[in-house]
C-alpha positions as CSV (number, residue, x, y, z in Angstrom):
1,M,12.2,10.5,24.9
2,P,14.5,13.4,25.7
3,Q,12.7,16.6,27.3
4,N,13.7,18.7,24.0
5,Y,11.6,16.7,21.8
6,D,7.8,17.1,21.6
7,Y,7.5,13.8,19.7
8,D,9.5,11.0,18.3
9,I,7.7,11.4,15.0
10,I,5.7,14.3,13.6
11,Q,3.3,13.7,10.7
12,I,2.0,16.4,8.4
13,G,-1.4,15.5,6.9
14,Y,-4.1,13.4,8.3
15,G,-5.3,11.2,5.4
16,P,-5.9,7.4,5.6
17,V,-2.1,6.9,5.1
18,S,-1.2,9.1,7.7
19,K,-3.8,7.5,10.2
20,V,-2.4,4.1,9.7
21,A,1.0,5.3,10.0
22,A,0.3,7.0,13.3
23,L,-1.3,3.7,14.6
24,L,1.6,1.6,13.2
25,F,4.3,3.9,15.0
26,A,2.1,4.0,18.2
27,R,2.0,0.3,18.2
28,Q,5.7,0.3,18.1
29,G,5.9,2.5,21.4
30,W,6.6,6.1,19.6
31,K,5.0,9.2,20.6
32,V,3.3,10.8,17.4
33,G,2.1,14.2,16.6
34,I,-0.2,14.7,13.7
35,F,-0.9,18.2,12.1
36,E,-3.6,18.7,9.8
37,R,-4.4,22.1,8.4
38,H,-8.2,21.3,7.9
39,H,-10.7,21.3,10.9
40,E,-12.3,18.0,10.2
41,V,-11.7,14.6,8.4
42,Y,-12.5,14.8,4.8
43,P,-16.1,13.3,4.6
44,L,-16.4,12.2,1.1
45,P,-15.1,9.2,-0.9
46,R,-11.9,9.1,-2.9
47,A,-9.9,5.9,-2.9
48,V,-12.2,2.9,-3.4
49,C,-10.1,-0.3,-3.1
50,I,-7.3,-2.1,-1.2
51,D,-5.4,-4.9,-2.4
52,H,-4.4,-8.2,-0.6
53,E,-1.0,-6.9,0.4
54,V,-2.4,-3.9,2.1
55,Y,-5.0,-6.1,3.7
56,R,-2.3,-8.3,5.1
57,M,-0.6,-5.3,6.4
58,L,-3.7,-3.9,8.1
59,A,-4.4,-7.2,9.8
60,A,-0.9,-7.6,11.1
61,I,-1.1,-4.5,13.0
62,G,-4.5,-5.2,14.5
63,L,-6.9,-3.6,12.1
64,E,-8.3,-6.6,10.4
65,D,-11.7,-6.5,12.2
66,L,-12.0,-2.7,11.4
67,T,-11.1,-3.2,7.7
68,R,-13.4,-6.2,7.3
69,K,-16.4,-4.2,8.3
70,V,-16.0,-1.4,5.6
71,T,-14.7,-3.7,2.6
72,E,-16.3,-6.2,0.3
73,P,-14.6,-8.7,-2.1
74,S,-14.1,-7.2,-5.7
75,P,-16.0,-8.7,-8.7
76,I,-14.0,-9.5,-11.9
77,Y,-12.7,-6.2,-13.3
78,R,-14.0,-6.2,-17.0
79,W,-13.1,-3.9,-19.9
80,F,-15.6,-3.2,-22.7
81,N,-15.5,-1.5,-26.0
82,A,-18.6,0.7,-27.3
83,E,-20.4,-2.4,-28.4
84,W,-19.9,-4.1,-25.1
85,K,-17.4,-6.6,-26.3
86,E,-14.9,-7.6,-23.7
87,L,-11.5,-6.5,-24.1
88,L,-9.8,-7.5,-21.0
89,A,-10.7,-9.2,-17.8
90,I,-8.8,-9.0,-14.6
91,D,-9.8,-11.6,-12.0
92,W,-9.3,-10.3,-8.4
93,T,-11.7,-12.8,-7.1
94,G,-9.6,-15.9,-6.3
95,A,-7.1,-16.3,-3.5
96,S,-3.9,-14.2,-3.8
97,V,-0.4,-14.9,-2.6
98,S,-1.6,-13.4,0.7
99,G,-4.3,-15.8,1.2
100,T,-7.4,-13.6,0.7
101,E,-9.0,-12.2,-2.4
102,G,-6.9,-9.9,-4.6
103,V,-8.8,-6.8,-4.0
104,K,-11.5,-5.5,-1.7
105,F,-13.6,-2.4,-2.3
106,V,-13.9,0.1,0.6
107,H,-15.9,3.0,1.4
108,Q,-13.3,5.4,2.3
109,P,-15.2,7.9,4.7
110,S,-16.4,4.8,6.9
111,F,-12.8,3.5,6.8
112,E,-11.4,6.7,7.9
113,R,-14.0,7.4,10.5
114,A,-13.1,4.0,11.8
115,L,-9.4,4.8,11.8
116,C,-9.8,8.2,13.4
117,V,-11.7,6.4,16.3
118,A,-8.7,4.2,16.8
119,V,-6.2,7.3,16.5
120,K,-8.1,9.2,19.3
121,Q,-8.2,6.2,21.5
122,T,-4.5,5.7,21.3
123,P,-2.7,7.5,24.3
124,N,0.7,8.1,22.4
125,I,-1.0,9.9,19.4
126,D,-1.8,13.7,19.6
127,L,-3.9,14.9,16.8
128,H,-3.8,18.7,16.0
129,L,-6.6,19.7,13.6
130,R,-6.8,23.3,12.1
131,S,-3.1,23.2,12.3
132,E,-1.2,24.3,9.2
133,A,2.5,23.7,8.9
134,I,4.2,27.1,7.7
135,G,7.8,26.5,8.4
136,L,10.3,23.7,8.6
137,E,14.0,23.3,9.7
138,Q,16.1,20.4,10.6
139,D,19.5,19.9,12.2
140,D,21.6,16.8,13.0
141,D,19.4,16.0,16.0
142,G,15.9,16.7,14.8
143,V,13.3,18.6,13.0
144,T,11.4,21.8,14.0
145,V,8.2,22.7,12.4
146,A,6.2,25.9,12.8
147,I,2.5,25.4,13.1
148,R,-0.2,28.1,12.7
149,D,-3.7,27.6,14.3
150,S,-6.2,28.5,11.6
151,G,-8.6,29.5,14.5
152,T,-6.6,31.8,16.5
153,G,-3.7,32.6,14.1
154,E,-1.1,31.7,16.7
155,T,2.0,30.0,15.7
156,K,3.8,27.4,17.9
157,R,7.0,25.4,17.2
158,Y,7.2,21.6,17.6
159,R,10.3,19.4,17.7
160,S,10.6,15.8,16.7
161,R,13.3,13.2,16.0
162,Y,11.9,12.5,12.6
163,L,9.1,14.0,10.4
164,L,6.9,12.5,7.7
165,G,5.3,14.4,4.8
166,I,2.1,12.4,4.3
167,D,0.3,15.7,3.1
168,G,-1.0,15.0,-0.3
169,A,-0.4,16.0,-3.9
170,N,0.3,19.8,-3.0
171,S,2.6,18.7,-0.1
172,F,4.0,21.6,2.0
173,V,6.8,19.4,3.2
174,R,7.9,18.6,-0.4
175,E,7.6,22.0,-1.7
176,S,9.4,23.6,1.3
177,L,12.3,21.3,0.8
178,G,12.4,22.3,-2.9
179,I,12.1,18.6,-4.1
180,T,11.3,18.1,-7.7
181,R,9.1,15.5,-9.4
182,T,9.6,13.4,-12.5
183,D,6.5,13.6,-14.7
184,K,5.8,10.1,-16.5
185,G,3.5,11.7,-19.1
186,F,-0.1,10.8,-18.2
187,E,-2.7,13.6,-17.5
188,A,-6.4,13.6,-18.0
189,D,-9.4,15.2,-16.3
190,W,-12.2,12.9,-15.0
191,L,-15.4,13.8,-13.4
192,V,-15.7,11.6,-10.2
193,V,-19.4,10.9,-9.1
194,D,-20.3,9.0,-6.0
195,F,-23.9,7.6,-5.7
196,A,-25.6,5.8,-2.6
197,L,-28.3,3.2,-4.1
198,N,-31.7,3.0,-2.1
199,D,-32.2,0.3,0.3
200,G,-32.4,-3.2,-1.3
201,L,-31.1,-2.1,-4.8
202,T,-28.0,-3.6,-6.2
203,A,-25.9,-3.0,-9.4
204,R,-27.2,-6.4,-10.8
205,D,-30.7,-5.2,-10.1
206,L,-30.1,-2.0,-12.2
207,G,-28.3,-4.0,-15.1
208,L,-25.0,-2.1,-14.2
209,V,-21.5,-3.6,-14.8
210,E,-20.5,-4.7,-11.3
211,C,-16.9,-3.6,-11.8
212,G,-15.5,-2.2,-15.2
213,Q,-14.5,0.2,-17.8
214,Y,-16.6,1.2,-20.6
215,C,-14.0,1.9,-23.2
216,N,-16.4,4.0,-25.6
217,P,-14.6,7.0,-27.3
218,K,-17.7,8.8,-27.1
219,R,-17.5,8.8,-23.3
220,P,-14.7,6.6,-21.6
221,T,-16.4,5.8,-18.3
222,T,-15.5,3.8,-14.9
223,I,-18.1,1.9,-13.1
224,V,-17.1,0.3,-9.9
225,P,-18.4,-0.5,-6.4
226,G,-18.1,2.0,-3.8
227,G,-18.3,0.0,-0.6
228,H,-21.0,0.5,2.0
229,D,-21.5,3.8,3.9
230,D,-22.3,4.1,7.6
231,E,-26.0,3.7,6.9
232,G,-25.5,0.4,5.2
233,R,-26.3,1.6,1.8
234,V,-24.6,0.2,-1.2
235,C,-22.5,2.9,-2.9
236,R,-21.4,3.0,-6.6
237,R,-18.8,5.2,-8.2
238,W,-18.9,6.5,-11.9
239,E,-16.0,8.3,-13.4
240,F,-16.3,10.1,-16.6
241,M,-13.5,11.4,-18.8
242,R,-13.6,15.0,-19.9
243,L,-13.7,15.2,-23.8
244,P,-11.3,17.6,-25.6
245,H,-14.3,19.9,-26.3
246,E,-15.5,20.1,-22.7
247,T,-14.3,22.4,-19.9
248,R,-13.6,21.3,-16.3
249,E,-16.3,24.0,-15.2
250,E,-19.0,22.4,-17.7
251,M,-18.1,18.8,-16.3
252,N,-18.6,19.8,-12.7
253,D,-22.0,21.5,-13.2
254,R,-24.9,19.8,-11.5
255,A,-26.9,19.5,-14.8
256,K,-24.0,17.9,-16.7
257,V,-23.6,15.3,-13.9
258,E,-27.2,14.4,-14.0
259,E,-27.0,14.2,-17.6
260,L,-24.1,11.8,-17.7
261,L,-25.6,9.6,-14.8
262,G,-28.8,9.7,-16.7
263,D,-27.5,7.0,-19.0
264,W,-27.0,4.7,-16.1
265,I,-29.3,5.5,-13.2
266,K,-32.5,7.5,-12.1
267,P,-32.3,10.2,-9.6
268,E,-35.0,8.5,-7.5
269,Q,-33.0,5.3,-7.4
270,G,-30.7,6.8,-4.7
271,E,-28.7,9.9,-3.5
272,L,-26.0,11.7,-5.6
273,V,-23.4,11.9,-2.7
274,R,-20.7,14.1,-4.4
275,H,-19.1,15.0,-7.7
276,A,-15.7,16.5,-8.2
277,V,-13.4,16.9,-11.3
278,Y,-9.8,15.5,-10.8
279,T,-6.9,15.7,-12.9
280,F,-5.3,12.2,-12.9
281,R,-1.5,12.7,-13.2
282,S,1.8,10.3,-13.0
283,L,4.4,12.2,-10.9
284,V,7.2,10.8,-8.7
285,A,9.3,12.7,-6.3
286,D,12.9,12.8,-7.1
287,E,13.9,12.6,-3.4
288,W,12.0,10.7,-0.8
289,R,14.3,11.5,2.1
290,R,16.0,14.7,3.1
291,G,17.9,14.2,6.3
292,R,15.3,13.4,8.9
293,V,12.3,14.3,6.8
294,L,10.6,11.7,4.7
295,L,7.8,11.8,2.2
296,A,5.1,9.1,1.5
297,G,1.8,8.8,-0.1
298,D,0.6,11.4,-2.5
299,A,3.3,13.5,-1.4
300,A,5.8,11.3,-3.0
301,H,3.8,10.0,-6.0
302,L,0.7,10.3,-8.1
303,M,-0.7,7.9,-10.5
304,P,-3.7,7.2,-12.7
305,P,-6.5,5.3,-10.9
306,F,-6.8,2.3,-13.2
307,M,-5.1,-0.1,-11.1
308,G,-6.7,1.2,-7.8
309,Q,-3.3,1.6,-6.3
310,G,-3.2,5.3,-5.1
311,M,-3.9,4.6,-1.4
312,C,-2.4,1.2,-1.6
313,A,1.1,2.6,-2.7
314,G,0.9,5.0,0.3
315,M,0.3,2.2,2.6
316,R,3.3,0.4,1.3
317,D,5.4,3.3,1.8
318,I,4.8,3.7,5.5
319,W,5.0,-0.2,5.9
320,N,8.4,-0.2,4.4
321,L,9.6,2.8,6.5
322,A,8.3,1.6,9.7
323,W,10.3,-1.4,10.1
324,K,13.5,0.6,9.4
325,L,12.8,3.6,11.3
326,D,11.8,1.8,14.4
327,P,15.3,0.3,15.2
328,V,16.9,3.8,14.2
329,L,14.6,5.5,17.0
330,R,15.6,2.6,19.5
331,G,19.3,3.3,18.7
332,T,19.9,-0.3,17.6
333,A,20.5,0.7,14.0
334,D,22.2,3.7,12.1
335,D,20.2,5.9,9.9
336,T,21.9,4.6,6.9
337,I,19.0,1.9,6.6
338,L,16.5,4.6,5.8
339,D,18.5,5.2,2.5
340,T,17.0,2.0,1.3
341,Y,13.5,3.5,1.5
342,Q,13.7,5.3,-1.7
343,L,15.9,2.5,-3.3
344,E,13.0,0.1,-2.8
345,R,9.9,2.1,-2.9
346,R,10.6,4.5,-5.9
347,P,11.4,2.0,-8.5
348,H,8.4,-0.1,-7.4
349,V,5.8,2.7,-7.4
350,S,7.3,3.9,-10.9
351,D,6.5,0.3,-12.2
352,V,2.9,0.5,-10.7
353,I,2.3,3.9,-12.3
354,D,3.7,2.4,-15.8
355,A,1.2,-0.3,-15.4
356,S,-1.7,2.2,-14.5
357,I,-0.7,4.4,-17.5
358,F,-0.9,1.2,-19.8
359,L,-4.4,0.4,-18.6
360,G,-5.3,4.2,-19.1
361,S,-4.0,4.0,-22.6
362,I,-6.7,1.3,-23.3
363,I,-9.6,3.3,-22.1
364,C,-8.7,7.1,-22.5
365,I,-9.1,7.2,-26.4
366,P,-11.7,9.7,-27.4
367,D,-10.9,9.2,-31.2
368,E,-13.2,6.6,-32.7
369,A,-10.7,5.4,-35.3
370,A,-8.0,5.0,-32.8
371,A,-10.6,3.2,-30.5
372,A,-11.4,0.8,-33.4
373,Q,-7.6,-0.2,-33.8
374,R,-7.5,-0.8,-30.2
375,D,-10.5,-3.0,-30.2
376,E,-9.2,-4.9,-33.1
377,M,-5.9,-5.7,-31.4
378,F,-7.4,-6.9,-28.1
379,L,-10.3,-8.7,-29.7
380,S,-7.9,-10.6,-32.1
381,G,-5.9,-11.6,-29.1
382,N,-2.8,-9.5,-30.3
383,A,-2.6,-7.0,-27.4
384,P,0.0,-7.3,-24.9
385,P,-1.2,-8.6,-21.6
386,P,-1.1,-6.4,-18.4
387,A,2.6,-6.7,-16.8
388,D,2.7,-8.9,-13.6
389,F,2.4,-7.0,-10.5
390,P,5.8,-5.4,-9.7
391,S,8.3,-6.9,-7.2
392,L,11.2,-5.2,-5.4
393,V,14.2,-4.6,-7.5
394,G,16.8,-3.0,-5.3
395,G,17.7,-2.4,-1.7
396,M,17.9,-4.7,1.2
397,L,17.7,-8.0,-0.9
398,D,19.8,-11.1,-1.8
399,K,22.1,-10.0,-4.8
400,A,24.8,-11.6,-6.9
401,A,28.2,-10.1,-7.2
402,D,27.1,-8.0,-10.1
403,G,24.3,-6.3,-8.1
404,S,21.4,-8.5,-9.7
405,L,18.9,-10.0,-7.7
406,K,18.9,-13.8,-6.8
407,A,15.3,-15.3,-7.4
408,P,13.1,-15.1,-5.4
409,A,14.5,-12.1,-3.7
410,G,12.2,-9.1,-4.0
411,E,9.0,-11.0,-4.4
412,L,6.1,-10.8,-2.0
413,A,6.1,-13.8,0.4
414,P,3.1,-16.2,0.5
415,H,0.9,-16.1,3.5
416,G,-2.1,-18.0,4.7
417,V,-3.7,-20.0,7.6
418,V,-1.3,-22.3,9.5
419,R,-1.8,-24.6,12.6
420,H,0.9,-24.7,15.2
421,R,0.9,-26.2,18.7
422,G,-2.8,-26.5,18.6
423,R,-3.5,-23.1,17.5
424,T,-5.0,-22.3,14.1
425,G,-4.7,-18.9,12.4
426,R,-3.2,-16.7,9.8
427,L,0.8,-17.0,9.7
428,D,1.2,-13.2,10.9
429,A,-0.9,-13.8,14.0
430,L,1.2,-16.9,15.2
431,V,4.7,-15.7,14.4
432,P,6.0,-12.5,16.2
433,D,6.9,-9.3,14.2
434,G,10.3,-9.3,12.4
435,F,12.5,-11.2,10.1
436,M,11.2,-14.8,9.5
437,L,13.1,-18.0,8.1
438,V,10.6,-20.4,6.6
439,I,12.0,-23.9,5.9
440,D,10.6,-27.2,5.0
441,D,11.7,-30.6,6.3
442,T,14.6,-31.1,4.0
443,I,16.4,-28.4,6.2
444,D,17.3,-29.0,9.9
445,P,18.2,-25.9,11.7
446,K,20.0,-28.0,14.2
447,T,22.8,-28.4,11.6
448,F,23.2,-24.7,11.0
449,S,26.8,-23.2,11.5
450,A,27.5,-21.1,14.5
451,A,27.9,-18.1,12.1
452,T,24.3,-18.6,10.7
453,W,23.0,-18.8,14.2
454,D,24.9,-15.5,15.0
455,V,23.2,-13.7,12.4
456,L,19.6,-15.2,12.9
457,G,20.1,-14.4,16.8
458,A,21.3,-10.9,16.2
459,L,18.3,-10.1,14.1
460,G,15.9,-12.0,16.2
461,V,14.8,-14.0,13.1
462,N,11.7,-16.2,13.7
463,V,12.4,-19.9,12.4
464,V,9.2,-21.3,10.9
465,N,9.4,-25.1,10.1
466,V,6.4,-25.6,7.8
467,A,4.9,-28.9,6.6
468,A,1.9,-30.2,4.7
469,K,-1.1,-30.4,7.0
470,T,-1.2,-34.2,6.6
471,A,2.2,-34.7,7.6
472,A,2.7,-31.8,10.3
473,S,3.7,-32.7,14.0
474,D,2.5,-30.3,16.8
475,E,5.8,-28.4,16.6
476,H,5.3,-27.7,12.7
477,Y,3.5,-24.9,11.3
478,A,0.9,-27.0,9.2
479,D,0.3,-25.3,5.8
480,V,-3.5,-25.6,6.3
481,Q,-4.5,-23.3,3.5
482,G,-1.7,-24.7,1.1
483,Q,-0.2,-21.4,0.4
484,L,3.4,-21.7,1.6
485,L,4.8,-25.0,0.2
486,P,3.3,-24.8,-3.2
487,W,4.8,-21.2,-3.6
488,M,8.2,-22.4,-2.4
489,R,8.2,-25.7,-4.7
490,A,7.3,-23.6,-7.8
491,R,10.5,-21.5,-7.2
492,N,12.5,-24.7,-6.3
493,V,13.4,-23.4,-2.8
494,A,13.4,-25.2,0.4
495,A,13.7,-22.0,2.5
496,M,12.8,-18.4,2.2
497,L,14.2,-15.5,4.6
498,V,11.2,-13.0,4.8
499,R,11.7,-9.4,5.7
500,P,9.5,-7.7,8.4
501,D,7.6,-6.1,5.4
502,F,6.8,-9.5,4.0
503,Y,9.1,-9.3,1.1
504,V,11.6,-12.2,0.5
505,F,15.1,-11.2,1.1
506,G,16.3,-14.5,-0.4
507,G,15.5,-18.1,-1.1
508,A,17.5,-21.3,-1.0
509,G,17.2,-25.0,-2.2
510,D,19.3,-26.5,0.3
511,K,21.1,-25.8,3.7
512,S,24.4,-24.7,2.0
513,R,22.9,-22.1,-0.1
514,L,20.6,-21.0,2.7
515,E,23.7,-20.3,4.8
516,E,25.0,-18.2,2.0
517,V,21.8,-16.3,2.0
518,V,21.9,-15.6,5.8
519,A,25.6,-14.5,5.4
520,E,24.4,-12.0,2.9
521,L,21.8,-10.7,5.1
522,G,24.3,-10.2,7.8
523,R,26.8,-8.5,5.5
524,Q,24.0,-6.1,4.5
525,A,22.6,-5.6,8.0
526,R,26.2,-4.6,9.1
527,E,26.8,-2.3,6.2
528,L,23.3,-0.5,6.8
529,G,23.8,-0.2,10.5
530,L,21.2,-2.7,11.4
531,L,23.4,-5.4,12.9
532,R,26.4,-3.9,14.8
533,E,29.5,-5.8,16.1
534,G,29.3,-6.6,19.6
535,A,25.6,-5.8,19.8
536,P,23.5,-8.1,22.3
537,K,22.1,-11.2,20.6
538,K,18.5,-11.8,20.6
539,A,17.2,-15.5,20.7
540,A,16.0,-16.5,17.2
541,A,12.5,-18.0,17.8
542,Q,11.6,-21.4,16.4
């Protein structure tokens, strides 16, 4: 790294998304400086779950053991009316497209403490606590940030090639750039309460809903797992909606908290860990990139919690960004590819917010007459079902001439356990990072044209020949878990070209169509500066 840079990447903020981002960039070989204005890691729970896609991402970057220790599979997510009649059930317990349960609940403080240990043990990450960003400038070559030490009052300036604002809802980075946000119209105050059960007690023992929403207009309430803390205690979370006649101050009073909990649990059955009133909102930044400065996490978006996607969305941000920023820093791609970050992430997170608002509209009804109409609609089977989880709708994907996507472009690729050359493990553990071309036995890579191999080689695409486990040779990737081939057959494709962030660039039913998909990948890669004429070719792995 040139001497005039202190870091390749500076990150402002040190929440869970920033921690994972730092570990991800450090894994790629970059020197990262993290600046956080607080003097310690926030010790109390906030996020409570991660989904299968984020779990796959964490596993792919070497954090699976860490994550497994602080998570537990989700029960079925059930929604009830005031009479405890089930309105809606979302089953997260079965195998997902990623080969694991759909959702895992997590104790965030334990998760963050484990991440913090990993950060501190990583040589090319510098962590600066009590260090508040107070100024930000950028030029064609880098970003300079002024940092004030809250202990000494001293101000220092640090320079990096790129800067990430991962500094929360009240982001200094976003505000200093004057970036506006679009309000999607949801706003509600909720009291969030975390409670650790005494040893041996479980939600079932106490007659509690394991995971659900109590859609009672007299007090809309969330009751979900809170993971296990560092002492091994089972934690539970309650969230109580503030009603129109109540104030925020009243809701956060200890006596009020104990009154609300009294309908569910007794003080002697555990420990009240914390309580706080949050305003749940739905905001999306209008710009996610300004030159060499990029936003991620809550700095870029806020959403209602009813899908448990707040932290997950932030993890997707940095996962999307990392595979694009890495070649830019290496000088093997133009920074044009960074423009696809907002094109891909903003519509996706907007769709997730819309889905969260839909779910919020079911529970956040304090009027009894309106709640009765809602109940009748759901109990009669006339309610619209929740939308499918969003896919990518723009950016670096296989498109028709009119710009529309060619299915299955934009979908999250399947994943699971495979066997190859005597080794059995999850696909991501057996295939190197990068683009991946998955083909079945109806397509022979030996018949690919020279032009196709040129693109595959230039981008270092890993070619994975998958077969059913009963028919696979040692050279195949045997579909041990039965995740890959059924997904492909359901979409009538014999090949899928998968991006480094696990999203499908494009699919093909035969070799001819596949060569068109590869040619389109090459065209877009050249346009985005990811594939340059005359660049040295990498060997496409098989």
